[in-house]
N, C-alpha and C positions, 0 to 999 in steps of 0.2 A: 591347765590349758597348755602350758609349756611342755609338760611331760607327754601330753597327747600329741602335740605337734611333732615332738621328737620321734615318737613311735611311728607316726604316719610318714615322716621323712625317711626313717630307716626302712619301713615297708616299701616305700616308693623306690628307694635305692636298690632293694632286693629285686623288685620287678625290672628295674633298668638293667641290672646285671644279667638277669635271665633272658630278657628280650634281646639284648645286644649279643649274647652268646648264640641264641637261636639265629640271629641275622648274620652272624659272622662265621658260624661253624663250617660252612662250605665255601667261604670266600678266601681268595688268595690275597694276602696283604700287599704284595708287590703289584698285583693287578689293580687294587684299589688306589694305591699311590700313583700309578701310571694314568689311570682314568682321571683322577683329580688334577693331575698336572696338564692333561690335555683338554680340560673343560673349557668351554667357550663362555667366559664370564660376561660377554656382551648381552647374553640372555637375561642377566640380572635386571636390566632396565625394564623390559616388558613384564618380567615377573613382579617387580615392585609396583608397577602401575596397576596390574590386575589385582594384586593383593590389596592395594589401597582401595580399589573399587569394592572388593569383597567386604572389607571392614566398614566402608561407608554404607553399603547396602545392609549390612548387619545392623548398623545404627538406625537406618530407615525402618527396618522391620521391627526393631525394639520400640521405636517411637509409635508405630502402629499398635503394638501390643499394649502400650501405656496410654493410648488415646482415651479409653474409658476413665482413666484416673486423672489425666492432665493433658492439655493440648500442647504437646511437645513436638519438636522437629528433630531430624537426624543430627543436626549440628549441636543440639543441646545435650544429647546423650552420648555423642561420640567420645568426648574425653573420658567419661566413666567407663565406657567399653574398653578403651585402650589401657586405662589404668588397671582394670580388672584382669585383662588378658596378660598384662605384664606381671601382675601378682601371681597368676596361675603358673607362670614359668618357674618361680623360685619358692612358692609356698605350697605345702602339701595339701592333698585332698580337695583340690579345686577351690581353695579359700579365696581365690581371686573373684569368684562369683559373689561372695559375701562383701568383698571390698567394693565392687561396683554397685551393689545394693546400698551400701552405706553412703557412698559418694553421691549417687543420684537421689537417694532418700533425703539426705541433708540439703542438697541443692534445690530440690523441688518441694521440700517439706511434706513428703509422703510417708506413710507408714511403711516400715521396712518389710513387713510380712507381705504387703500387697506388691511391692516391687519385686521381692524374691519369688512370688508366685508367677509373676510375668516372665521371669527367667526360666522357671520350671516349664511354662507353656512354650517358651522359646526352644527348650530342649526337646519337647515333644515334636514340634515342627521339624527340628533338625533330624530326629530319628526317622520321621515319616518321609522326609525328602531323601535321606540316604537309602531308605528302603525302596523308594521308587527308582532311584538311580541304580541300586544293586539289582533290582528285579529286571530292569532293562538290560543290564550287563549280562545277567545270567541267561537271558533269552538270546542275546546276540552271540555270546561266547559260550558254546555248549560243552566244550572240552575242559572245563575247569575242575580242579581237584575237589573231591567230595567234601573235604573239611571246610572249604570255602563256601560251598553251597549250603551245608548245614549251618554254618555260622550266619549266613544271610537269612536263613529261615528263623534262626533264634532271635536275631535283631528285629525281624519283622513281627514275630509273635509278641515280644516285649513291648515294641512300639504300639502295636494295636491295642494291647491291654491297657497301657498307660493312657492312650488317647480316650478310650472308652471311659476309664475312671475319671479323667479330667472333665469330659463332657457331662457326665452324670453329676459330678460335684458342682460344676458351674451352673447347671440348669435346675438342680434340686438341692440347693445349698441348705435351705431351712429344714426340710425333712431329715437330711443327713446329719445336720447339727443336733437336731432334737434326739435322734437315735444315739449319736455319740454322747450327748449329755447324759442320757440314761445309763449308757454302758460305763461311763467314767465317773459316775456319782461317788464312787468310793474314794476319789482323790480329795486332798484337802481343799477347802472351799476356795481359797485364793488361787491355787494352781488350776483348779477346775474352771473358774471364771476366766482366768488369763488364757488358758488353752482355747476355750470356745471363742473368745474375743479375737485371738490371733487367727484362728481358722476362718472366722467370718470375714475379717479384713482381707485375708489372703484370697478369698473368692472374688474380691474386686479386681485383682490382677488377672483373673481368668475371664473377665467379662467380654473380652474381644471375641471369643468363640461363640457368643450369642448372636453376633452380627454376621450373617452368611456372606454378605458382600465383602466385609472386612476379612473374613476367613479366606476368601478367594485371593484377595490381595496378599495376604500373609503366605499362602501356599505358593503363589507365583514368585514372590520375592525370595522365598526360601529356595526354590528351584534355581533361580538365577544366581543367587548368592553362592550355593554349593557348586553350581556349574563353573563359576569363576575360580573357585579353589581347585576344581578339577583341571582347569586350564593352567593354573600355577604348577601343578604336578606335571602336566604334559610339557611345559616349558623347561622344567628342571630335568626331565628325561632327555629332551631335545638338546640341551646344553652339552650332552655327552655323545651327540650324533647317533642316538639310538632311535630306531623306528618302531613306534608302538601305536596301535590304534587308540582312539579316544576312550574306548571301553576299558583299556588297560589302565589309563590314568584314573578313571572312575572306580575301578576295582581297588586301586591303591587307596583312594579316598575313603571308600566304605570300610576297608580294613583298619585304616588309621583312626577313623571315628570310633570303631568298635573297641580297639585297644586302648584308646584314650579315655574311655569310660571307666576303666579300672583306676585304682589309686594312682594319681599322676606321678610320674618319675621326675627326679630333679632335671629341670630344663627340657622335659619331654623326651629325653634321650632313651632310646630303646624301642618304644612303640612305633615311632615313625620309621626307623630303620627296618624293623621287622615287617611292617606293612609293605614297604617298597620291595623287599627281597621276596616275600611270599607271593604278592600279587603279580609281580613281573615274571616270575618263574614260568608260568604256563605260556608266556609269550616268547620263551627262548632267551630271556635276558639272564646272563650269569650273575651270581650273587655279588661279585665284586663291582660290576657296573651299576647294579641296582643300589648297592650300599653307597657308592659315590654320588649317585643322583639324589639319594635321600639326604646326604650331607649338604649338597647344594641347596636343596629346598629348606633344610633345617636352619642352616646358618643365616640365610637371607630372611626367613620368616621370624626367627628367634630375635635377631638384633634389631630388625625394623620395629617389632612390637615393643621391645625393651626401650628403645630410644623414644618412641612415641609415648609410652607409658610414663617414663621418667619426666619427659617434657611437660605433659599435662599435670603430673603430680606437683611439679615445681610451680607451674602456672597458677594452680589453685592453692598454693601455699601449704601443701600437705607433705607428709613423708610416709614411706611404706611401713616404717616401724609403727608410727601412730595409727595408720590405717589398719594394720594387722591387729593391733591391740583393740581399737575401737570396734571394728567389725566383728570381732570374736565375742563381744559381750552379749 
């Protein structure tokens, strides 16, 4: 496990170097320094308020997803979310998701596979929401580079296929498990039984999509949630006295989500910077100003999540070393 994490960390570091080079190759370092020195840090206050609303709404949506498993509220799952996101910052391969699965599973005495499948469903809604936002942006802004348009279609295709698979699995769990049981009969008996048991339990975490009213609430909360993060991006750009339409901020958001689906880089450095520089270029924003805006966003988002994550970790009497070890089992 240690060797695997080391490899993933090195791979993430490689992606960080590549993305940072792509973001900085046309940027003047002196212009970046000048932009940062002239930033209006008073914008940090509305940024942090809106970011806090984003995470609280994320907790509310996760509580909705978990409703078929346990009657939980946003306040119950909020600590696990902040601990998980803090873990994602310094652990490779999105291991923070396993950490929040472990924390909430222990807290509510739920099967880890069911909690993890609710996080998978959460990701599906995230991609669908970003697809809607990207689609609107592509309609409003017609003069975008071809590479961005193709990337948007790719995200849309993957999201649609994933949603179809999840819906089929949630509604026809038994027939699919029977088919899988026949296909995997060659496995050792213990492993075979364990695999089928875990998959059956995981279906419980997808039960939310069987309730169409709940589905509507999930979709609306997802749109509002990601709309708030788009506003955070717009505030970050405004801190440098840059005029960009809301569609520009949402294009940054779509690219950021797309790049962050790759093996995450240490501290998320690289993908965020590249998303800002690429997405703002069609709006006439030079790479130096875009990079400076990305750093404003990154520093505030990074440290606020870390502080909240460490606070809740200590409050629950846990350590990230123990969480990393236990969640990886």
